[in-house]
C-alpha positions in Angstrom: -11.4 8.0 36.2 -9.8 9.4 33.1 -8.7 7.1 30.4 -4.9 6.7 29.8 -3.9 7.7 26.3 -2.8 5.0 23.8 0.6 6.6 23.6 1.1 6.5 27.3 -0.1 2.8 27.5 2.4 1.8 24.7 5.2 3.7 26.3 4.6 2.1 29.7 4.5 -1.4 28.1 7.9 -0.8 26.5 9.4 0.6 29.7 8.0 -2.3 31.7 9.7 -4.7 29.3 13.0 -2.9 29.6 12.7 -3.2 33.4 11.9 -6.9 33.2 14.7 -7.7 30.8 17.3 -5.6 32.6 16.7 -5.8 36.4 20.4 -5.2 37.3 21.0 -2.2 35.0 22.4 0.9 36.8 21.1 4.4 36.1 23.3 5.1 33.1 22.6 1.7 31.5 18.9 2.1 32.2 18.8 5.5 30.5 20.6 4.1 27.4 18.3 1.0 27.3 15.2 3.3 27.4 16.6 5.5 24.7 17.3 2.4 22.5 13.8 1.1 23.1 11.9 4.2 21.8 8.9 2.7 20.0 7.3 5.6 18.0 9.5 6.4 15.0 10.6 10.0 14.8 11.4 11.7 18.1 9.1 14.6 17.8 5.6 15.8 18.7 3.2 14.5 21.3 4.3 10.8 21.3 7.9 11.8 22.0 6.8 14.1 24.9 4.7 11.3 26.4 7.7 8.9 26.1 10.1 11.4 27.8 7.6 11.9 30.6 7.2 8.1 31.2 11.0 7.6 31.0 11.5 10.4 33.6 9.0 8.7 35.9 10.7 5.3 35.5 14.2 6.8 36.1 12.9 8.4 39.4 12.4 4.9 40.9 15.2 4.2 43.3 18.1 2.2 41.8 18.5 -1.6 41.6 16.6 -3.3 44.3 13.6 -1.0 44.2 13.4 -0.6 40.4 11.2 -3.6 40.0 8.2 -4.1 37.7 6.0 -4.1 40.8 7.2 -0.7 41.9 6.8 0.7 38.3 3.2 -0.5 38.2 2.5 1.4 41.4 4.1 4.5 39.9 1.9 4.3 36.8 -1.3 4.2 38.9 -0.6 7.6 40.4 
């Protein structure tokens, strides 16, 4: 199995924390929370692309009841 990049692991950890801290956030709020949580400094290059990809995956999880940390873990494994 291929190793997950350090950038992707860090992005997923931050996104998981946003999910845990804000379980009742609607889609618009969730998007703003993710944007505010960006952990890599400048929004450019490879780390930013990884962040955007992981945020997109997290936002595709169905809203409210299904957007749980458990569901996100399952999405990361795919």
